[in-house]
C-alpha positions in Angstrom: 15.0 -10.4 36.4 17.1 -7.6 34.7 15.6 -4.2 34.2 15.5 -4.5 30.3 13.4 -7.7 30.5 11.1 -6.1 33.0 10.5 -3.1 30.8 9.9 -5.3 27.8 7.3 -7.4 29.7 5.5 -4.3 31.0 5.5 -2.8 27.5 4.0 -5.9 26.0 1.3 -6.0 28.7 0.4 -2.4 28.2 0.4 -2.8 24.4 -1.9 -5.9 24.6 -4.3 -3.8 26.7 -4.4 -1.0 24.2 -4.4 -2.8 20.8 -7.9 -4.4 21.2 -9.4 -1.0 21.6 -7.9 0.4 18.4 -10.4 0.8 15.5 -10.4 -2.2 13.2 -9.8 -0.3 9.9 -6.5 -1.1 8.2 -5.5 -0.5 4.6 -5.8 -3.6 2.6 -7.8 -5.4 5.2 -8.7 -9.0 4.1 -11.4 -9.6 3.9 -12.4 -6.0 3.5 -15.0 -4.2 5.5 -17.5 -5.4 2.9 -16.4 -9.0 3.4 -14.7 -9.2 0.0 -11.1 -10.1 -0.9 -9.4 -8.3 -3.7 -6.6 -10.1 -5.6 -4.7 -10.2 -8.9 -5.2 -13.0 -11.4 -4.0 -13.8 -14.9 -6.8 -16.3 -15.6 -8.1 -14.1 -18.5 -4.7 -13.9 -20.2 -3.3 -10.7 -18.5 -3.2 -9.3 -15.0 -6.6 -8.2 -13.7 -8.0 -7.1 -10.4 -10.7 -9.5 -9.1 -12.8 -9.7 -5.9 -14.3 -12.7 -4.2 -16.3 -13.5 -1.1 -14.3 -14.7 1.9 -15.4 -18.3 1.1 -14.0 -18.1 -2.5 -17.4 -17.7 -4.2 -18.4 -14.8 -6.4 -15.0 -14.3 -8.2 -15.4 -11.3 -10.4 -13.1 -9.4 -12.7 -13.4 -5.7 -11.8 -10.7 -4.0 -13.9 -11.5 -5.9 -17.1 -8.8 -4.1 -19.2 -6.4 -5.4 -21.9 -3.5 -3.8 -19.9 -2.0 -5.2 -16.7 -4.0 -4.2 -13.6 -2.5 -5.5 -10.3 -1.7 -4.8 -6.6 -5.2 -4.0 -5.3 -5.7 -2.3 -1.9 -9.1 -1.8 -0.3 -10.0 1.6 1.1 -10.8 1.4 4.8 -14.6 1.9 4.2 -14.6 -0.9 1.6 -16.1 1.4 -1.1 -13.0 1.8 -3.3 -10.0 -0.2 -4.5 -6.6 1.4 -5.4 -4.5 -0.6 -7.9 -1.6 -0.2 -10.4 -2.2 -0.3 -14.1 -0.1 0.2 -17.2 -3.1 1.0 -19.5 -1.6 4.5 -20.2 1.8 3.2 -21.2 3.4 3.1 -17.8 2.3 1.9 -14.4 0.1 4.4 -12.6 -1.9 4.3 -9.4 -5.7 4.1 -10.2 -8.7 3.9 -8.0 -12.1 2.4 -8.8 -15.4 1.8 -6.9 -15.8 -1.6 -5.3 -18.0 -2.7 -8.2 -15.3 -1.8 -10.8 -16.9 1.4 -12.1 -15.3 4.8 -12.0 -11.7 3.7 -12.9 -9.5 6.8 -12.5 -5.8 7.5 -12.9 -4.7 9.2 -9.7 -0.9 9.5 -10.1 -1.0 10.6 -13.8 2.6 11.1 -14.7 5.3 9.5 -16.9 7.1 7.5 -14.2 6.3 4.1 -12.8 3.9 4.1 -9.8 3.2 0.9 -7.9 2.1 -0.6 -4.5 -0.8 1.6 -3.5 -1.8 1.4 0.2 -4.7 3.4 1.8 -4.2 5.3 5.0 -6.4 4.0 7.9 -8.6 7.1 7.6 -8.9 6.8 3.8 -7.6 10.3 3.1 -4.2 9.4 1.7 -2.6 6.7 -0.5 1.1 5.7 0.0 2.8 4.3 -3.1 6.1 3.5 -4.7 7.4 5.8 -7.5 10.3 5.3 -9.8 12.1 8.7 -9.7 14.6 8.1 -12.5 17.4 6.4 -10.4 15.6 4.4 -7.8 12.2 3.7 -6.2 10.9 6.1 -3.5 7.9 6.0 -1.1 5.4 8.8 -2.0 2.1 9.7 -0.4 -0.8 11.6 -2.1 -4.3 12.7 -1.2 -7.0 10.1 -2.1 -7.9 12.3 -5.1 -4.3 12.2 -6.5 -3.2 15.7 -5.4 -0.3 16.6 -3.1 2.2 13.9 -4.2 5.1 14.1 -1.8 8.3 12.0 -1.6 8.6 10.6 2.0 11.6 8.3 1.8 14.0 10.4 -0.3 16.8 7.8 -0.1 19.7 7.0 -2.4 18.7 3.4 -2.7 15.5 1.5 -3.4 12.5 1.9 -1.1 9.4 -0.2 -1.9 6.1 -1.6 -0.7 4.6 1.0 1.8 2.1 -0.4 4.3 0.2 1.8 6.7 0.0 0.7 10.3 -3.1 1.1 12.5 -1.8 4.4 13.9 -1.4 6.0 10.4 2.3 5.5 10.4 3.9 4.1 7.1 6.2 1.1 7.2 8.8 1.1 4.4 10.3 -2.1 3.3 13.7 -1.8 1.6 14.3 -4.0 -1.3 18.1 -4.1 -0.9 20.8 -3.1 1.6 21.4 0.6 1.7 24.5 2.7 1.7 25.4 5.8 3.7 23.5 8.9 2.8 25.3 11.9 1.4 27.2 14.1 3.9 27.7 11.3 6.4 24.0 10.9 7.3 23.2 7.6 8.9 22.3 4.6 6.6 19.2 2.5 7.0 19.3 -1.3 7.5 17.5 -3.5 5.0 14.1 -4.7 5.9 11.1 -2.8 7.2 11.3 0.4 9.2 
């Protein structure tokens, strides 16, 4: 057996021993900690955020707004849902309580903000922001403060997703080109 294969097998065995001991809180866990599934539906004539029990019963419209409300993401403790809405004229990241109350605009700016994703500890939300030329991955505190561009790339970066160790995966929507000043380019796909 060659050395690379041996290292791979040992790594997989070690990882399988560690992963079961990791806490079971992940952003957007389905069903959520409270046993509910959040989803988007147009059954009322426009995009709305709904929840339902894991068996499909109890389907309830939470956002209940004439604007488009979509892309829900559960907080790790199951008490809040982040989502995107265009109720203020452009898509923003909002948060609401698990019962639909307390709907609050977190990103609150004139650009398009989509794809909210809670950090495993519930203190941050990663999201996609249109920065005037392309989409970038931003992160902010759970109260909307401290918005920071993480990807800062010349091409489109979308759909952030936190891993269990609080790392953010970024999925590129299209192939990339070399960065300015000869910096390395990224491959399309998730990194």
